C-alpha positions in Angstrom: 9.5 3.7 10.8 9.0 7.8 11.1 7.5 7.7 7.7 5.1 5.0 8.6 4.1 6.7 11.4 3.3 9.9 9.5 1.5 7.9 6.8 -0.7 6.3 9.3 -1.3 9.5 10.9 -2.3 11.0 7.7 -4.5 7.9 6.8 -6.7 8.8 9.7 -6.5 12.5 9.6 -7.2 12.7 5.8 -8.0 9.3 4.5 -8.4 10.7 0.5 -5.1 12.0 0.6 -3.6 8.6 1.9 -4.5 7.0 -1.5 -2.2 6.5 -4.3 -2.9 5.4 -7.7 -1.8 1.6 -8.8 0.9 3.5 -11.0 2.5 5.0 -8.1 2.2 2.0 -5.9 3.9 -0.2 -8.7 6.6 2.6 -8.9 7.3 3.0 -5.4 6.9 -0.7 -3.9 7.5 -2.6 -7.2 4.7 -4.2 -9.5 5.4 -8.0 -8.3 5.2 -7.0 -4.6 2.0 -5.5 -4.8 0.3 -8.0 -6.7 1.6 -10.5 -4.4 0.3 -8.6 -1.4 -3.2 -8.2 -3.0 -3.4 -11.8 -4.1 -2.4 -12.9 -0.5 -5.0 -10.6 0.8 -2.7 -8.4 2.5 -4.1 -5.1 0.8 -7.1 -4.6 -0.9 -7.4 -1.9 -3.4 -10.0 0.7 -4.1 -11.8 1.7 -7.0 -12.6 5.1 -8.0 -15.9 4.3 -9.8 -18.4 1.3 -10.4 -17.0 0.3 -13.7 -14.8 -2.7 -13.9 -12.0 -0.6 -15.5 -12.1 2.3 -12.9 -8.6 3.3 -11.4 -7.3 1.5 -8.4 -5.9 3.3 -5.4 -4.0 2.0 -2.7 -3.6 3.1 1.0 0.0 4.3 1.4 0.1 3.4 4.9 -0.9 -0.1 4.3 1.7 -0.3 1.5 4.3 1.1 3.8 3.4 -1.1 6.8 3.6 -4.4 4.8 7.0 -3.2 3.1 8.4 -2.6 6.7 7.1 -5.9 8.0 8.9 -7.8 5.0 12.0 -6.1 5.6 12.0 -6.7 9.2 11.1 -10.7 8.4 14.0 -10.8 6.3 16.3 -9.4 8.9 14.9 -11.7 11.6 15.4 -14.7 9.5 18.7 -14.4 8.1 
């Protein structure tokens, strides 16, 4: 939870440093899960340009928050 607090503060203080690449997001939070979160509308990737093939970036704080919520939900509904 402390790491989530730090990430949230960092997002507010320096939004650009909160963004991680799609590759990093997949590595840290598993590709299948990130794709599911995007399809569910829980997170929205940002593009670094207007081209359709521009790199996608994700908010580390948002990813961490969703990850924590899923973990807590799993613990509560055991």
